N, C-alpha and C positions, 0 to 999 in steps of 0.2 A: 314230190315224186322223184326228184333227182337225187336226193340225199341217200337213199338206199343203194343207189348205184355207185356212189362215191365213197361210202364208208369202207367197203372191202378194200379199195385202192389205198385209202389212208392207213388202215390197219395193217395191210400187207407191207406198205412202205415202212411203217414204224417198226414192225417186227424185223424186217430185213436189215434195217440200219442199226437197230439196238441188239440184234441177236446174231444174225448171220455174219455181217461184216466184221464185228470184233473177233470172230472165231477164225477168220482167214489169216493165214500166216503172212509174214513180211510186212513191210511198211513201218512207219513211225509208231513208237509205243511210249506215250507220255506217262502212263500209269506206273509202269515198272520203276521209272526214275522217282516218282513221287512216293511209291510204296517203300522203296529201300531207304529213302531219306527219313520217312516217318518212323520206320523201325529203328534206324540208327538214333534218331532223336529220342525215342522212348527208352532205348537202352543206354542213353547217356554217351553215345559215340559222336564224333565229329560229323557234321552234315555238309559243310561247304568245302568239299574237297575235289570237285570236278575239274578236269582239264578243259578249260574253255577254248583251247585250240582245236578241239575236236567238234564235229558237227552233230554228235549224238545229243539227244535231248538232255538239257541240263536242269538241275534243281535250282530254281530262282526265287522260291518263296522266302519271305522274311521269317525270322523266328516266331513272330506272332502268327503269321499265316500257317506256319508248320504246326503250331499249337492248335489253331482253329481246324486243321485238317486231321488231327489225331483220331477223331471218331471213325475215320475210314478203317483204321486198324482193328476196330471192334467188330468188323463185319465177318471175320473168320480168317481163313487162310488166304493166300494170294489170289488163287483162282476164284474163290467165292467172293472175295472182296472186290475184285475187278468187275465181275458181272453185276453185282449189286450196284457198284459205283456207276457203271454205264447205264443200268436201268434208271437210276436216279437222275442222270443227266437227261435221258430221254423223257422222263416224266416232267422234268423241269421245262423242257422245250414245249411239251404239250400244254402244261399249265400256263406258261407265258402266252402262247397263242390264244388259248381260251379266254384268259383275262383281257387280252387286247381286243379280241372280238366283242366281248361284253362291254368293254369301255367304249367301243365304237357302235354300240347298240345293235349288234348282230345277234339274233336269237341262236342259242346253241342247238336248236333243232333245224337250223337252215342248212341247205346244201353248201353254203359257203364255208362251214366249219370243216367238213372232211376235205374239201378242195384245198383250203388253206394249209391244213395239216399235211396233206400229201405233198404239196409244193414246198413246204418248209423242210420236210425230211428229204426231198430231192436235192436241196441245195448242197453245194460243196461245204458250206459252213457247218451244217448239221451232220453231214456225212463224216467229215474229218473229226468233228468233236467226238462222235461215238466211236469211230474206228480207232482214233488215237487214244481214247479214253481220258479226256481232259475235262476241266470244270466248266467249260463254257455254257453248258446247258443250264446249270444252276446260276451261273453269272447272268445269263439273259433273264431268268426268272426274277433274280434280285432287282435287275434294272426295271422290269415291268412292275414288280410289287412297289418299288420306290415311287414310280410315277403315279400309280393308282392310289397309294396311300397319301402321297403329297397332295394330289388334287382333291382327295377326300377329307383333308384337313387332319389326318392322323400323323401329325409332325414327328412325334417321338418314335413311333413305329417305323416311319419312313427313314429316319435317321439311323435307327438300329439296323435295319435291313441293308441299307447302303454302307454302313460302317462295317458290317461283316463282310460284305462283298469287297470293299476296299482293303480289308485286312488280308484277304486271300489274293485279290488281283487289283492293284491300284489303278488299272487302266479305266475303271469306271469312275474315278474320283471327279473327272470334269462334270459329271452330272449334278454335282453340287451347285453348279450355276443356276439350275432351276430353283433350288431352295433360296439362293442368294437374291434372285430377282423377286421372288415372292416375299422376301424378308422373313423367312422362316428360320430364325436364328437357332432355335432349339434343335432343328433337324441338323444343322451344320455342326453344332456342338456334339451331338451324338455320333454323327458320322466321322468326325475326327477323333473323338474320345475313345471309341471302341478299338480302332487299330492301336492307338497309343497304349491302352490298357492291356491288350493282348500281348504286345511286345514287352511291356514292363514285366508281366508275369512270365513270359517265355524266356526272357533274357538270362536269368540265372539257372533256368532249367537246361538251356542249350550248352553243349560241350564247347562249341566254337562260335559264339555269337558275333565276335569281331570278324570272323571270316566273311560274314554277310556284308559288313561295312567295307572291309578292306579289299575283298575280291569280287563279290557278286554285284554290288552297287556300281562299281566302275564298269564292269562288263555290261550291265544293263544300259549304260550310256553309250556303248560302242554300237556302231552300225555293222551288223553282220551281212554277209553277201549271199546268203542262201536262204530260201524261203522267206524272203522279205520284200513285200510289195509297197513299202513306204517310198516316198520320194528320195530320201537319202539312200535307201537300200538299192533301188533300181539304178539311179545315176552313178553311184559308186561301183555298182556291178559292171557298168559299161565304161568305167574308167574316167568319168567326168571329173574335172577339177573342183576343188573345194569351193571356189567362188561361184561357180555355176550352181552347185548344190544349194548354196545360201540364197542365191537369187530365186531359184525355184521354190524354195521354202517360203520366202517372203511373198512370192507371187500367189501362193495358195493360202498362205496365212491370212492375207488381206480379204479374200472373199468369205473365209470362214468367220472372221471377226465381223465384217459388215453384214453378213447374213444373220448373225446372232442379234445385231442391233436392229436390223429391220424387222425381225420376228417379234421384237418387243411391242410392235404395233398391234399384235394380236393377243398378247398375254392377258389382257383384261376383257377382250371380246370373245375369245374362244380358247379356253385353257387347254382343252384336250388337243386341238390342232397345234397350239403353241408348244406344248410339252413334248409331243411325239415328234414334231418337226425340229425343235431345238435339240432334242437328244440325238437325232439323226445327223444334224450339222456337227454337233460336238464330237460324235463318234467317228464320223468321216474325217474330221480334222485330225483327231488323234491317230488314226490309221495312216494318214498321209504324212503328217508332220513329225511323228515320233521316230525314234531310231529303229523301231521294229513294227512293221505292219504285217501281221500274218492273216491269211485269207479267212481262217475260220472265225476270226473276231468280227467278221461282217454280220454275225448273228446279232450283234448289238445295234446294227442299222435296221434290222428287220422290223422293229416297231413302227418306224417311220413308213415303211411300205404297207404294213397292215393298217396303218392310219388312213389309207385310201378309203376304207369302208366308212370311216367317220365322214369323209367328204360325200359319200353316196347315201349314207343313212342317218347321219347325225342331224341335230337340230340347227336352225339358223343361229348365227352368233348374236351377241348382245345388242347389235344394231339392226338386226333383222336381215343381215346378208347371209347368203348361202355358205355352208361350210366349205372348206378348201383342202387341197392337198398339194404339197410341193413336188410330189413324184407321180402325179397322175398325168403323165405325158410321155411321148415317145423317147426323148433323149434319156430320161430317167429309167425307162423300161429297158432300153439298150444297155445302160450302165449296169443295171441289176443283172441282166442276162450274162454280162461279161464276168462279174465276180461271184455270182451265185451258182451259175451252171457252167462249170469248167469242163466242158467236153474235151476229149482227146483230139487235138488238132494236128497231131504229128502226121506228116505225109512223107513217104520215102522219096518221092520225086522232088519234094521241096523241103528238104530236111532243115536247112539253115533257117529259111523263112518261117517255117512252122514252129521251130524251137524258139525263135525270137518272139513270135506271137504268143506262144504259151507263157513265156517269161514275163511279158508286159501286159497281159490281158487284164488281170485284176487291178493292176496299177492304173491303167487307162480307164477302167470302169470307175474306180473311186474318184479320179480326177474329173471325169465327165459328170458324175453325180454331184460333186462339189460345185462345179461351175453351173450346172443345171439349176440346182436349188437357189443359188445366188441370183442367177439370171431371172428366174421366175419371181423372186421377191422384188427385184428391181422393176419388173414389168408391172406387178401389182401396185407398187408404190407410186409409179408414174400414173397408172390409171386412176388410182384413188385421189391423187393430187388434182387430176383433171376433173374429178367428180366432187371437188370441194371437201376433201378430207384433209385434216390437218396432220402434222408430223406424228402425232400420237394415235392416228387412226380414227379420229372422231369425225363423224359426218356433220355437214352443215357448217363448216368453218368459214370464216370470212377471208382467211388466207392460210397458206401452208403452215405458218408459224403463229397464226392468230388464235382468237378465242372461238369457241363453238357458238354458232348461231342459235336462235331461240325457237326456230320453227322446224326445219327439216330433220334435225337430229333427234328432237323429242318426239316428233310425230312418227318416226321410223319405228320406235319401240314403245309407244305409249300403251299399246295393248299386250305387249309381250310380258307375260308374268311367269315365264318358265323358271324353275329353280336354278340358281347359280348364275342368273343374268342380272343386269342393272341398267338403269337408264343411261343412254349414250352421253348425256351432257355431264354425267358425274365423272367421265374420263377414267383413267387408270388409278385414281387416287383412292377408290373404295373397292376392296377386293372381297369377294365372297368365295367360300369353298364349295366345291361341288358336293 
């Protein structure tokens, strides 16, 4: 009975974000930069000619990415193409959310669906993606499709989807860690091969391909001081010395790396939880540790938060334990509020302080999320060690580094015949696909 009340809100928010906001004047416009570059590429004119000293949106796609985006020019004139492009991004976000909810066993007739869609389109990430008219909507869809296909054993399709996404935006390349852990080598080959193939084809078609190598790639490695919530961007914005920046990077690289390692304990027990959580740790690490962390890329962390529904409605894991979520807690909720819902905090009476808060809010949110996920994993690992789980997460172990016992671990799952699970004493050496 609740769903009929929430669907108007969801539809209203989607239409407002995908139709009204893009028609408002002012603000950043990523599409114009892309459109002009695509037209120049198609006409055989130089593409990589921007003055990177300016803060206007720059065209940073590779020749292969430019070729992959050429179909945008088939949509008609500039205004028509822009609106269709925005609609595609909105549809990509909707499709990604629906796929995630189904992965988490939420019925598409549930009231959770319109509520999740409404909250998604309320976020700064979705709002800016549609207002600025950039590719993050389809990028999120590619991320979710990759996870769903990978867990479903569709290795080649998963590699093709991620390969196309990497061709356009290499920011999602770390997701290949999921395929690496699962030893899905064909997925990795396809994901690497497609960007290489696109660039090989595009190279002779581009008027200035070396401009990308000589000008754009060096610029991508620089830390810019505007609209950058990464660790390097924020610290250099406030004039921090290089040594301090490096120490901060090390301090946050460590929890990211150790969180990825600790999550391996769940890879064979609950692949949905493992994949959604690992992707969140990877993307949070990318946003914090790279040279550029723009707030709208937080769309790529959203699958981890939607994974909360897996903890609420998903099946028990391969050992009979309840499903989990790294972000079903107050600190993670606070972090998400800080970088997803960027309300205007400016106050005339506290101009300096409020501007400072606006500057660092997303950055603090990402750091808090990173530390929260790491802390939760440490807590769970300690609790499981006390409950006689070994370092691979197998119950009934004689010691943390010992072999699995013959009683408690087997009895925990003796009657569990759900698809995609296996006996606990087999450990992570036998993998089945969902």
